[in-house]
C-alpha positions in Angstrom: 0.0 -0.2 0.1 2.9 2.3 -0.2 2.1 5.4 -2.0 -1.4 5.7 -0.9 -3.1 7.4 1.7 -6.3 7.0 3.7 -6.3 3.4 3.2 -9.1 1.8 5.5 -9.0 -1.8 5.8 -11.7 -4.1 7.8 -10.4 -6.7 10.3 -10.3 -9.1 7.6 -8.0 -6.7 5.7 -10.3 -7.0 2.7 -12.5 -3.9 2.7 -11.5 -0.6 1.0 -13.7 2.7 2.1 -10.8 5.2 0.5 -7.7 4.8 -1.2 -6.2 8.1 -2.7 -2.8 8.3 -4.0 -0.4 10.9 -2.2 -0.2 13.9 -4.5 -2.5 12.9 -7.1 -5.6 13.9 -8.5 -8.1 11.7 -10.1 -11.6 9.9 -9.6 -12.3 7.7 -6.3 -13.0 4.8 -8.5 -9.8 4.7 -10.5 -7.9 5.4 -7.3 -9.3 2.2 -5.9 -9.2 -0.1 -8.6 -5.8 0.6 -9.5 -4.7 0.0 -5.7 -2.3 -3.2 -5.9 -4.2 -4.1 -2.6 -7.2 -5.2 -4.5 -6.7 -9.1 -5.3 -9.2 -11.9 -5.7 -11.1 -12.3 -3.0 -11.3 -8.7 -1.8 -14.6 -7.6 -0.7 -16.2 -4.2 -2.0 -17.6 -1.8 0.6 -20.5 0.3 0.4 -19.3 3.6 -1.1 -17.3 1.3 -3.7 -20.4 -0.6 -4.8 -22.0 3.1 -5.4 -19.0 3.9 -7.2 -19.2 1.0 -9.4 -22.6 1.4 -10.2 -22.1 5.3 -10.9 -19.1 5.2 -12.5 -17.7 1.9 -14.0 -18.5 1.4 -17.4 -20.1 -2.3 -16.9 -21.5 -1.3 -13.3 -24.9 -0.1 -14.5 -25.2 -3.3 -17.1 -24.1 -5.8 -14.3 -27.2 -4.6 -11.9 -29.8 -3.5 -14.5 -29.2 -5.5 -17.8 -31.1 -8.7 -16.8 -33.8 -6.5 -15.1 -34.2 -4.3 -18.3 -34.6 -7.6 -20.4 -37.3 -9.0 -18.3 -39.2 -5.6 -18.1 -38.6 -5.5 -21.9 -42.0 -7.0 -22.3 -45.2 -6.0 -20.9 -47.0 -8.9 -19.0 -50.5 -10.1 -20.3 -52.9 -9.4 -17.8 -56.1 -11.6 -17.9 -59.4 -11.4 -15.9 -61.7 -13.6 -17.6 -64.9 -12.5 -16.5 -68.1 -10.1 -17.8 -66.3 -6.5 -18.2 -62.9 -7.8 -18.9 -61.5 -5.0 -21.2 -62.7 -2.1 -18.6 -61.1 -4.2 -15.6 -57.9 -4.7 -17.1 -57.7 -1.0 -18.3 -58.3 0.1 -14.7 -55.5 -2.1 -13.5 -53.0 -0.7 -15.9 -53.8 2.8 -15.5 -53.1 2.5 -12.2 -50.1 0.5 -12.6 -48.4 3.3 -14.5 -49.7 6.2 -11.9 -48.8 4.5 -8.8 -47.1 6.4 -6.2 -47.9 9.7 -8.1 -45.0 8.4 -10.3 -44.9 10.6 -13.8 -41.8 11.4 -16.4 -40.2 13.5 -14.3 -40.0 11.7 -11.0 -40.1 8.3 -12.6 -37.2 6.5 -14.6 -37.2 8.0 -18.3 -37.9 4.3 -19.7 -40.5 3.4 -16.7 -43.0 5.0 -14.6 -45.2 4.0 -11.6 -45.3 0.4 -10.4 -42.4 -0.8 -13.0 -40.1 1.9 -12.2 -40.2 0.9 -8.2 -40.0 -2.6 -9.2 -36.7 -1.9 -11.2 -35.2 0.3 -8.5 -35.6 -2.4 -5.9 -34.5 -5.0 -7.8 -31.4 -2.9 -9.2 -30.3 -2.0 -5.6 -30.7 -5.4 -4.3 -27.9 -6.4 -6.8 -25.5 -3.2 -6.0 -25.5 -3.9 -2.4 -27.0 -7.5 -1.5 -30.0 -6.3 0.0 -32.6 -3.3 -0.7 -36.0 -2.4 1.0 -39.0 -0.8 0.1 -41.2 1.0 2.2 -45.0 1.7 1.7 -46.4 4.8 3.8 -49.0 7.4 3.6 -49.3 11.0 3.0 -52.7 11.3 5.1 -51.7 9.4 7.9 -47.8 9.7 8.1 -47.7 8.6 11.6 -49.1 5.1 11.0 -45.9 3.6 9.8 -46.1 0.7 12.3 -49.6 -0.4 11.8 -50.6 -3.0 9.6 -52.2 -1.8 5.9 -56.1 -1.6 5.8 -56.5 -3.1 2.5 -60.2 -2.6 2.5 -59.6 1.3 2.6 -56.2 1.5 0.7 -58.5 3.1 -2.1 -58.9 6.1 -0.2 -55.4 6.8 0.8 -52.5 8.5 -0.5 -49.8 5.9 -0.8 -46.1 6.5 -1.3 -43.6 4.3 -1.9 -39.5 4.8 -1.2 -36.7 1.9 -2.1 -33.9 2.4 0.8 -30.2 1.3 0.3 -28.6 -0.8 3.1 -27.0 2.6 4.8 -30.8 3.8 5.5 -31.9 0.6 7.3 -28.0 -0.2 8.8 -28.7 -1.8 12.2 -32.2 -3.3 11.4 -31.6 -6.1 8.6 -28.5 -7.6 9.9 -30.7 -10.8 10.0 -31.2 -13.1 13.1 -27.9 -15.8 13.2 -29.8 -17.8 15.9 -30.1 -21.3 14.2 -33.0 -22.1 16.9 -34.9 -19.0 15.9 -38.2 -19.2 13.7 -36.9 -16.0 12.0 -33.5 -17.3 11.3 -31.7 -15.7 8.2 -35.3 -13.6 7.8 -36.0 -10.0 7.2 -38.4 -9.3 10.6 -39.1 -5.5 11.0 -37.7 -2.5 9.3 -36.7 0.3 11.1 -35.8 3.3 9.6 -33.9 5.9 12.2 -36.4 6.0 14.6 -39.6 4.7 12.7 -40.4 1.2 12.7 -42.5 0.1 9.9 -45.1 -2.8 9.8 -44.0 -5.9 7.6 -47.2 -5.6 5.5 -45.5 -2.4 4.7 -42.2 -3.6 3.8 -40.5 -5.8 0.9 -37.0 -6.9 1.5 -35.3 -8.1 -1.4 -31.8 -10.1 -0.9 -29.5 -10.6 -3.5 -28.7 -14.4 -3.3 -29.1 -16.7 -0.4 -27.3 -15.3 3.0 -25.0 -17.4 4.4 -24.4 -18.1 8.2 -22.0 -15.4 10.3 -20.9 -14.4 6.7 -20.6 -10.5 6.8 -21.4 -8.1 3.7 -19.6 -5.0 4.1 -21.7 -3.5 1.1 -25.1 -4.5 2.8 -23.6 -3.8 6.9 -25.1 -7.0 8.0 -25.1 -10.8 7.4 -27.7 -10.9 4.6 -27.0 -11.2 1.0 -23.9 -10.0 -1.3 -23.3 -7.7 -4.0 -23.2 -8.8 -7.6 -19.9 -7.0 -8.0 -18.3 -9.2 -5.1 -16.9 -12.1 -7.1 -16.4 -9.8 -10.0 -14.2 -6.9 -8.0 -10.5 -8.1 -9.5 -11.8 -8.5 -13.3 -13.6 -5.2 -13.1 -10.4 -3.6 -11.7 -8.7 -5.7 -14.9 -11.4 -4.2 -17.1 -10.0 -0.5 -16.4 -6.6 -1.7 -17.1 -7.9 -2.9 -21.0 -9.5 0.9 -20.9 -6.0 2.6 -20.2 -4.6 0.7 -23.0 -7.3 1.5 -25.2 -6.7 5.3 -24.3 -2.8 4.4 -24.8 -3.2 3.4 -28.4 -5.4 6.1 -29.5 -3.1 8.5 -28.7 -0.1 6.8 -30.2 -1.8 5.3 -33.3 -1.4 8.8 -35.3 2.1 9.3 -34.4 4.9 9.5 -37.2 8.4 8.5 -36.9 10.5 10.4 -39.3 14.0 8.6 -39.7 16.8 11.2 -40.5 20.3 11.2 -40.9 21.8 12.4 -37.5 23.7 15.7 -38.3 27.2 16.3 -38.2 28.8 17.0 -34.6 29.0 20.7 -35.4 25.4 22.2 -35.4 24.4 25.6 -35.9 21.1 27.6 -35.6 20.4 27.1 -39.6 20.7 23.5 -39.5 18.6 23.1 -36.2 16.1 25.0 -38.1 16.2 23.1 -41.1 15.5 20.0 -39.7 12.8 21.5 -37.5 11.3 23.0 -41.0 11.1 19.5 -42.0 9.5 18.2 -39.1 6.6 21.0 -39.6 6.2 20.4 -43.0 5.8 16.5 -42.0 3.3 17.6 -39.4 1.0 19.8 -41.8 1.0 17.5 -44.7 -2.1 16.1 -45.6 -3.7 14.1 -48.7 -2.9 15.8 -51.7 0.5 17.5 -50.6 4.0 16.4 -51.8 6.6 15.8 -49.5 10.4 15.3 -50.5 12.9 13.5 -48.2 16.3 12.4 -48.8 17.0 8.9 -49.8 18.5 7.9 -47.1 15.5 9.1 -45.0 12.1 7.2 -44.2 8.9 7.9 -42.5 6.6 5.5 -41.0 4.0 4.9 -37.9 4.0 2.5 -35.1 3.6 -0.7 -35.8 0.8 -2.1 -34.0 0.5 -5.1 -35.9 0.9 -7.8 -33.1 -0.9 -5.6 -30.4 -4.5 -6.3 -31.7 -4.3 -10.3 -30.9 -3.2 -9.8 -27.2 -5.3 -6.6 -26.4 -8.6 -8.4 -27.7 -7.6 -11.6 -26.0 -7.4 -9.9 -22.8 -10.3 -8.1 -23.0 -12.7 -10.7 -24.2 -11.5 -12.9 -21.4 -11.9 -10.0 -18.6 -15.6 -9.8 -20.0 -16.1 -13.5 -19.8 -14.8 -13.6 -16.1 -16.8 -10.8 -15.0 -20.1 -12.4 -16.4 -19.0 -15.6 -14.8 -18.4 -14.2 -11.8 -21.8 -12.2 -12.0 -23.4 -15.8 -13.4 -24.8 -13.9 -16.3 -24.7 -14.8 -19.9 -21.4 -13.1 -21.2 -23.4 -12.0 -24.4 -25.3 -9.5 -22.2 -22.1 -7.9 -21.4 -20.4 -8.2 -24.7 -23.0 -6.5 -26.7 -21.9 -8.8 -29.6 -25.0 -9.5 -32.4 -26.3 -12.9 -32.2 -26.5 -14.8 -35.2 -30.3 -14.7 -36.1 -31.3 -12.7 -33.2 -33.5 -13.4 -30.2 -36.4 -14.3 -32.2 -34.4 -17.4 -34.1 -33.8 -19.3 -31.3 -30.3 -20.0 -31.3 -28.2 -21.3 -28.3 -27.2 -17.8 -27.3 -30.5 -16.6 -27.4 -31.9 -19.7 -25.4 -29.3 -19.4 -22.8 -30.0 -15.5 -22.2 -33.7 -16.4 -22.2 -33.8 -19.1 -19.8 -31.4 -16.5 -17.6 -33.9 -13.6 -18.2 -37.0 -16.4 -17.1 -35.0 -17.0 -13.9 -35.1 -13.5 -13.3 -38.6 -12.9 -14.1 -39.2 -15.7 -11.3 -37.0 -14.4 -8.5 -39.3 -10.9 -9.2 -42.4 -12.6 -8.8 -42.8 -11.9 -4.9 -42.1 -8.3 -5.8 -45.2 -8.4 -8.8 -47.3 -10.0 -6.2 -47.1 -7.3 -3.9 -47.6 -4.4 -6.2 -50.3 -6.6 -8.1 -52.5 -6.6 -4.7 -51.7 -2.9 -4.1 -53.1 -1.8 -7.4 -56.3 -4.4 -7.8 -57.3 -2.5 -4.3 -56.5 1.2 -5.7 -58.1 0.4 -9.2 -60.8 -1.6 -8.6 -62.7 1.2 -6.2 -66.6 0.8 -5.2 -67.3 3.9 -7.7 -65.6 1.9 -10.4 -67.5 -1.0 -9.6 -70.9 1.2 -9.3 -70.2 2.2 -12.9 -69.4 -1.3 -14.1 -72.4 -2.8 -12.7 -74.5 -0.6 -14.6 -73.7 -2.2 -18.1 -73.1 -5.7 -17.3 -76.4 -7.7 -15.5 -73.8 -10.3 -13.6 -73.3 -7.5 -11.3 -76.4 -6.2 -10.5 -77.3 -7.9 -7.4 -73.5 -8.4 -6.6 -72.1 -6.7 -3.5 -68.9 -5.0 -4.3 -66.5 -7.1 -2.1 -67.7 -10.4 -3.6 -67.2 -9.1 -7.5 -63.9 -7.6 -6.0 -62.7 -11.3 -4.9 -63.7 -12.6 -8.0 -62.0 -10.5 -10.1 -58.7 -10.8 -7.6 -59.3 -14.8 -7.9 -59.4 -14.5 -11.7 -56.6 -12.1 -11.9 -53.3 -13.7 -14.1 -50.5 -12.0 -15.6 -48.2 -13.8 -17.8 -44.7 -12.8 -19.1 -45.1 -13.2 -23.0 -42.0 -15.5 -24.4 -38.8 -13.7 -25.0 -38.3 -15.8 -27.7 -41.4 -14.2 -30.2 -42.2 -16.4 -32.9 -43.2 -14.6 -36.4 -46.8 -13.8 -36.6 -47.0 -16.2 -39.6 -46.0 -18.7 -37.1 -48.0 -17.4 -34.7 -51.2 -18.0 -37.1 -50.3 -21.5 -37.6 -50.7 -22.4 -34.0 -53.9 -20.3 -33.4 -55.2 -22.1 -36.6 -54.4 -25.5 -35.3 -56.0 -24.7 -31.8 -59.3 -23.2 -33.3 -60.1 -26.5 -35.4 -59.6 -28.5 -32.4 -61.8 -26.5 -30.6 -64.3 -27.1 -33.5 -63.9 -30.7 -33.7 -64.2 -31.1 -30.0 -67.6 -29.1 -30.2 -68.9 -31.4 -32.9 -67.9 -34.4 -31.2 -69.4 -33.2 -27.6 -72.6 -31.2 -28.8 -74.5 -34.5 -30.0 -74.0 -36.6 -26.7 -75.3 -33.7 -24.6 -79.0 -34.3 -23.9 -79.7 -30.8 -21.9 -80.1 -27.5 -23.5 -78.2 -26.1 -20.0 -74.9 -28.4 -21.2 -75.2 -27.3 -24.7 -75.1 -23.6 -23.7 -71.9 -24.3 -21.5 -70.3 -26.3 -24.0 -71.2 -23.3 -26.8 -69.8 -20.6 -23.7 -66.6 -22.5 -23.4 -66.0 -22.8 -27.1 -66.6 -19.0 -27.3 -64.2 -18.4 -24.4 -61.6 -20.3 -26.0 -61.9 -18.7 -29.4 -61.6 -15.1 -27.5 -58.5 -15.8 -25.9 -56.9 -16.3 -29.4 -56.8 -13.0 -30.8 -54.5 -13.4 -33.9 -57.1 -15.1 -36.0 -60.2 -12.9 -34.9 -59.9 -9.8 -33.3 -63.2 -9.1 -32.4 -64.6 -11.5 -29.5 -67.7 -13.8 -29.9 -70.2 -13.0 -27.4 -72.8 -15.9 -26.5 -75.6 -15.3 -24.0 -75.5 -18.8 -22.3 -78.6 -18.1 -20.0 -80.6 -17.4 -23.4 -79.2 -20.6 -24.9 -80.3 -22.7 -21.8 -83.8 -21.4 -22.0 -84.3 -21.9 -25.7 -87.3 -23.9 -26.7 -87.3 -25.5 -30.4 -90.3 -24.4 -32.5 -93.3 -26.2 -32.6 -93.4 -28.9 -35.3 -95.0 -28.4 -38.7 -98.9 -29.6 -39.0 -97.9 -32.1 -42.0 -95.6 -33.9 -39.2 -97.7 -36.6 -37.3 -97.8 -35.5 -33.5 -94.9 -36.5 -31.4 -92.9 -37.5 -34.6 -89.4 -36.4 -34.2 -88.2 -33.6 -36.9 -84.6 -34.2 -37.8 -82.7 -31.2 -39.7 -79.9 -32.5 -42.0 -76.4 -32.1 -40.1 -73.5 -30.2 -41.7 -70.8 -32.0 -42.8 -68.0 -32.2 -40.0 -65.4 -29.3 -39.6 -62.8 -31.9 -40.3 -64.1 -32.7 -43.6 -64.9 -29.2 -45.1 -62.4 -27.5 -47.2 
């Protein structure tokens, strides 16, 4: 550590909070990552993790790239009940406006709940742990009380994402193996305020290890995504220094001139200086004359490209391997065929993003519940029941829980198929539905069952929007109450009328 001042090491000798070169002016990140004391196994501190995210070229990508790809597609929201379109529209509208977010307050690319989820998940990857708290602007003193879900639509909620420094001391995690809360977060305390567990969401990056202190998280909890990658992140800065050196030297010209005699006067020096100035000022189209024994050449970088590229590529792969993510996400090389073609690289990335979406499921479940209560209010229900007879005599809470139980949110496949392939799949499913209807209809003896079968077929067809954009609406109650017309007089009483049945769907062209 010679030549550095202000070095602060933890008891294990691997925590660095500030290292400043004596007598030098530079950024804190460069000073830290060029320190010789950082070796494989060095643990980043809270401040170093913040500097890596804010200043390192790969810092934001390591923390946010998986989340950005996971959120690059909207979830497919479905509530397959009467009024589905309006119910889903109200949910999406509240999702975008949650917490009073607007373009000036949220991320540039995300708003509302999406921005909060991204911030929470990203900060947990940066530091190892992050916390979301939910408060009420109208009742700031009730942070310790549980959420009153049935009155949530009348409140003014706000959401704040906290990093480990804000919650230091309260999220150390219990290290007693006999405790029911062993290595689980319990109550969150910020300053002198303790928040009720229903108002908090704690996200830990990777599983906590027994008595494994995390400097970046200020506790026995998860670990930063930078922890294993700290040494190759330092190496990557060295590759940037190499790039800078090559950029500065690549335009250098070397003039091989005959050395002057031992006796030099001002005229000879001026002559050589004039030749150098002419060489420096010469451009395309000019003619420059030199002696027959003189030569002008640039620096030879022929043998530099291979080692430099090899070192840089290996550095990126080491960082990706340390962060347990596909190296293509860091290399940013164009995949042959792209994501839609299902190449091996694309499949590997898709599996990784699917796993990220699974890890984010509890966060989405929390916000889904909040948004449902905020979107499907009694006033919204009062307007909806006027247009749908199914809700005329149904209490609000009964309808709400029906919607909540029927609510589904699915991520679309990251490996999207072309529209032509999707239509082929839809056509195959449509034919299967029609064939089943033709097979089952003659076997059913009651009008109620036939009406239920027709309603099922309509629901299946309506769930596939590639072939038919307009939904098929069938009144199941009217079909069940339908009575066939009285037979004509020329037909004997009691005789069964029989209409010619159409050819099966499978036999039609």
